[in-house]
N, C-alpha and C positions, 0 to 999 in steps of 0.2 A: 299390435305393432309397439316397438320400443320408442319410449319417449324420454328425451333428455332435457335438461335445463342447460343452456349455452349462454355465454356472454357475447354480445354483438359489439360492434365496432365502436359504438359511442359509450359502452360500459353497462348499458341497459341488457337485462336478460330476457330470453325467449325461451319457448318450447320448440324443441326439434323433434320431428318424426323421424327416427333414423332411418327406417326402411325406405322411405320416399326421399331422403335428403331435402326435406322440405321444413320451413319454419314458420311459425305463426306470424313472425314480423321479420324484416329484413335483417340479414346478418351484418349488412353496413351501418346498422343502427336502428334499433327498434323505436325508441323515443323519437329521433330525428325524422324517420319515415312517417309515424303517424302524425307528427305536428305539421309536416310539409302537406302530405297528401289530404288529410282529412280535416285539419284545423285550418290551415293556412288557404288551401286551394278549394275546400269545401265549405266550411262554416263561415270563416271571414268573407270569402267572396260571396256567399248567399246574402250574408248580413249588410254587406256594402251595397248591395243592389236593391235590398228589400227593407222599408221601414216596417218594421213589425214589433209586436209587444208579445208574440209568441211563435215558438218554432217546434216543429214536430220532426224528429229525426228517426230513421230506421237504419239500424246497423246490421249488415250481413256478415256475421261471423263475430259474436260477441266475444268469444275466445277467452283472452287474459283479462279483459276490462280495461286495457290501456285506453282505447278510443273513448269510451265513455268516461273514464277518470279525467282525461284532458278536457273534454267537453263540460264536465261538471265544473272544473275549475274555471272554464271560460264563463260559465253561467254566473259564477260568485261575483264577477266583475261588472254584470250588466243588470238592467231592469227588465229582462226578457224572460218569460216563463218558457222552459224546456220541457218538451214531452218526449222522452227517449225510449224507443223500442229496441232492444237486442235480441236477435234471433240466432239460435245456436242449436245445430242437430246434436252435438256430443259435448256437453257442458265439461269444462276443465275441472279437474279436481281441487279441493282445498288444500291438499298437500302441496300440489304444484303452484298455486297461486302464493302460498306461503314463501316460495323459494324465489320469487320475482322481487325486484328492488325499484320499482317505479316510484313508489312513495319516497324513499330514500333519496332518489335522484331529482324528483321533481317538486315534491312539497310535503316535507316529513311532518309538518303541523297538521297536515288534513289526512293522516292515516285513517282515522276513524270513518272519514267519507269512503276511502278505497274499500276498507272492510265491509261497510254497508251495502256498497254495490254487488259484493259477491255473497254476503250473508242472507239477503231478503230472498223470499221464495219466488220460485218461477210461476208464471201465469197469472200473476196478481201485480196490479199497480202499486208502487210505494213511493211516497214523498221522502226523497233522499235529503233534500234540502228545501226551503220554502218556494223556490222558484225552480226546482229540477224533480220531476216524476220519472221514475224508471219502471218499465215494464219488461222483464225477461221472459222470452218465449222460447221454449225448447221445441223446435219446428224445422222440418227440411224446408230449404228455399224453396223448391218446387211446389210446396203446399201453401205459400202465402197467397192469400185471396184479397188483400186490401186494395181498394180503388180510391183513387184520389185523396189520400190520407197524409202524406208525408211531403215536407218541404225540401228534405235534404236525406240522401242516402249514402251511406259510407259503405262501399261495396268491397269488402275485406275477406273474400273467400279464398282458400288454397288456390295457388296457381293452377293455369290451364295446363301445365306439363303433368301434374299429377291427378287434377280432377277436371278433366275438360268438359265434363256434363254441367259444370257449374258455370260455364261461360257461354252457353249456347244462346242462341237468338230467342228461344223459348224461355229462358230465365231473364234475359233482359226484357222481354215483354211483359213479364211479371213486374220487374222493377218499374218500367214505364207507366203501367197501369197503377202502381201503387203511389206514384208522384202526383201531387197536385199540379196544374198548369204553371209553368214557369219553375217548377221544381227541379233540383240539382242532384246529379249522382256523381260522385267522386270515386276513383278507384286508382290503385298503383300501377294497374296493368296497362299496357299501350300496344299490344299485339294487333296486327292489322285486321284479324277476324273479328275480333271484338269491336273494334271502331266501325267496321263496315256493317255488322250486325246492329249496333246502336243507331247508326244514320237511317238505315232501313226501316227502323221502328219509328222514327219521327224526331230522334234527339238531334239537337244542335251540338256537334262534338268538337271538342277542342283537344288538342295535343300539347301539354304543357311540359315545361321542365319537371323532371323527376326529382326524387328525393336523393340523397348522397347514395352514390353507387348504382343508380339507375338513371338512363338518360331521359326518359319520358314518361309521362302518366296520361291518363284521360279524364276528361271532365265533360259530362253531357247535360243539357238543359232541356227540359220538356217544352 
């Protein structure tokens, strides 16, 4: 399928799959979406409720590395140790990564850290900074077997319109099992079926204000 680099409404770039008319991030602003959904309503929310010296995060859809880069920058302002697992079935090419402008727009002095996120090998834990460890896992989401391992999940799969199989009750049961008690899942999606599936599995589900260009998003707590 043909893939293009496009510029979103906040000036940040993302990858578009032309045949699907689907993007890795919101056309209304890639950085704005990631900051709102995963950092503000995911990471900040979890840390406000939990006094902790260590946090384990699972990202569903490592993709461009935007969410991991923003989380890495958050880690640099805290005394918390981060263990970050990024799962991706089809890793993005380095040629595509080089065309993105996240470093330029977010933190140009930390370009070396963004590059390191992408240059380290898959399937091995690496220390990106003294308090941020990354493991990139090339894996399909349905094959995740972790149980009670993560405090926070960034659920950033392609939308249900193009990949409905990634938004089923079976997938969210895998997510529920992977979370520790009181763990949090944040996602940009807000469709009724996903909300009902999450509730049926035992999540306490909140429908929150969405990022620019989207009315709502969902957050679930185990």
